[in-house]
Structure formats: C-alpha cells, structure tokens
C-alpha positions as CSV (number, residue, x, y, z in Angstrom):
1,M,0.0,0.0,0.0
2,C,1.0,3.6,-0.4
3,A,3.0,5.2,2.3
4,L,1.6,8.7,2.6
5,K,3.7,10.5,0.0
6,P,3.2,14.2,-0.8
7,W,1.4,13.4,-4.1
8,F,-0.8,10.7,-2.5
9,S,-3.7,12.9,-1.5
10,I,-3.8,14.5,-5.0
11,T,-3.7,11.0,-6.5
12,M,-6.6,9.9,-4.3
13,L,-8.6,13.0,-5.4
14,S,-7.9,12.1,-9.0
15,V,-9.1,8.5,-8.6
16,N,-12.1,9.7,-6.6
17,F,-12.9,12.3,-9.3
18,A,-12.7,9.5,-12.0
19,L,-15.0,7.4,-10.0
20,M,-17.5,10.3,-9.6
21,C,-17.4,11.0,-13.3
22,L,-18.1,7.3,-14.2
23,T,-20.8,7.0,-11.6
24,E,-22.5,10.2,-12.9
25,M,-22.3,8.9,-16.5
26,F,-23.8,5.6,-15.6
27,W,-26.5,7.2,-13.4
28,T,-27.4,9.7,-16.2
29,I,-27.6,7.2,-19.0
30,F,-28.6,3.9,-17.3
31,E,-30.2,5.1,-14.0
32,N,-27.4,3.1,-12.3
33,Q,-28.7,-0.2,-13.8
34,I,-25.6,-2.1,-14.9
35,S,-27.7,-4.7,-16.8
36,A,-29.0,-1.8,-19.0
37,L,-25.4,-1.2,-20.0
38,G,-25.0,-4.7,-21.4
39,A,-28.3,-4.4,-23.2
40,L,-27.2,-1.1,-24.8
41,I,-24.0,-2.7,-26.0
42,K,-25.9,-5.6,-27.6
43,E,-28.5,-3.2,-29.1
44,R,-25.8,-1.1,-30.7
45,G,-24.3,-4.1,-32.4
46,G,-21.8,-5.3,-29.8
47,S,-21.3,-9.0,-29.2
48,P,-23.0,-10.7,-26.3
49,E,-19.6,-11.7,-25.0
50,L,-18.4,-8.0,-25.0
51,A,-21.6,-6.9,-23.3
52,N,-21.2,-9.6,-20.6
53,M,-17.5,-8.9,-20.2
54,F,-18.0,-5.1,-19.9
55,T,-20.8,-5.5,-17.4
56,K,-18.8,-7.9,-15.3
57,L,-15.7,-5.6,-15.4
58,V,-17.9,-2.7,-14.3
59,E,-19.1,-4.8,-11.3
60,Y,-15.6,-5.7,-10.3
61,Y,-14.5,-2.1,-10.8
62,A,-17.3,-0.9,-8.5
63,H,-16.3,-3.4,-5.8
64,Y,-12.6,-2.4,-6.1
65,Q,-13.5,1.3,-5.8
66,N,-15.7,0.7,-2.7
67,R,-13.0,-1.4,-1.1
68,Y,-9.8,0.6,-1.9
69,V,-10.8,4.1,-2.9
70,K,-14.3,5.4,-2.0
71,H,-14.5,4.5,1.7
72,T,-10.8,4.1,2.6
73,D,-7.3,5.2,1.7
74,K,-6.0,1.7,0.9
75,L,-5.3,2.4,-2.7
76,I,-2.2,0.4,-3.9
77,E,0.3,2.6,-5.5
78,Q,1.1,0.1,-8.3
79,E,-2.6,0.0,-9.3
80,I,-3.3,3.8,-9.6
81,E,-2.5,4.1,-13.3
82,F,-4.5,1.0,-14.1
83,V,-7.6,2.3,-12.2
84,I,-7.5,5.6,-13.9
85,E,-7.0,4.1,-17.4
86,I,-9.8,1.5,-17.1
87,T,-12.1,4.3,-15.9
88,S,-11.2,6.2,-19.1
89,V,-11.8,3.1,-21.3
90,F,-15.2,2.5,-19.7
91,M,-16.2,6.1,-20.3
92,K,-14.9,6.3,-23.9
93,H,-16.7,3.1,-24.9
94,V,-20.0,4.3,-23.4
95,V,-19.7,7.6,-25.2
96,R,-18.8,5.8,-28.4
97,I,-21.9,3.6,-28.4
98,N,-24.2,6.2,-26.9
99,P,-23.2,9.5,-28.6
100,Q,-26.3,11.5,-27.5
C-alpha cells in the first residue's frame, strides 16, 4: 500500500474524481442499472460476449472502488494508473456507443 507521500492525496482525489465521473455517467444514462449497459452494447451491435465482459468488469470495478478508494485510503500505488486508465476506457466506450 502507499505510504503517505506528498502526491498521494492528489492522486486519491484524481481517482475519486474519475469514480465520480463514471458514476455520474452511468446514473445519467442507465439510472445506475448495470444490466442496461449490457443491453445497450448488444442493441448497438456489440457481441453478447463483450456486453457480458463489460458488465462484469464494471461490477468488479465498483467493488474495487468501494474497497480501496471510496471508503478508505487503501489504494495500492502500483494500481493507480490501471484504475485511472480503465475508468477512461469504460467512459470512452459508453460515449462511443451512446453518442447522444
């Protein structure tokens, strides 16, 4: 886990901000129904496998965020970049298939 380094609180804010953006996007588009996300992927021509994988990854992501970011300061330094990048990938894909 991260020893409290000078940049750590800024990093935690960045990760929390990414989580808030993704949460707001999902709430606005899907009313926080993850299953609706899979349905949208299929409806827009995505494979059932991608829809299922995306939905499952979002579920794991939410669990990870609740355990290591949202309610604690247990974020593991080596995982910070991955968490920020996967947040970006989720958001870009949702925008790509739902350009409204």
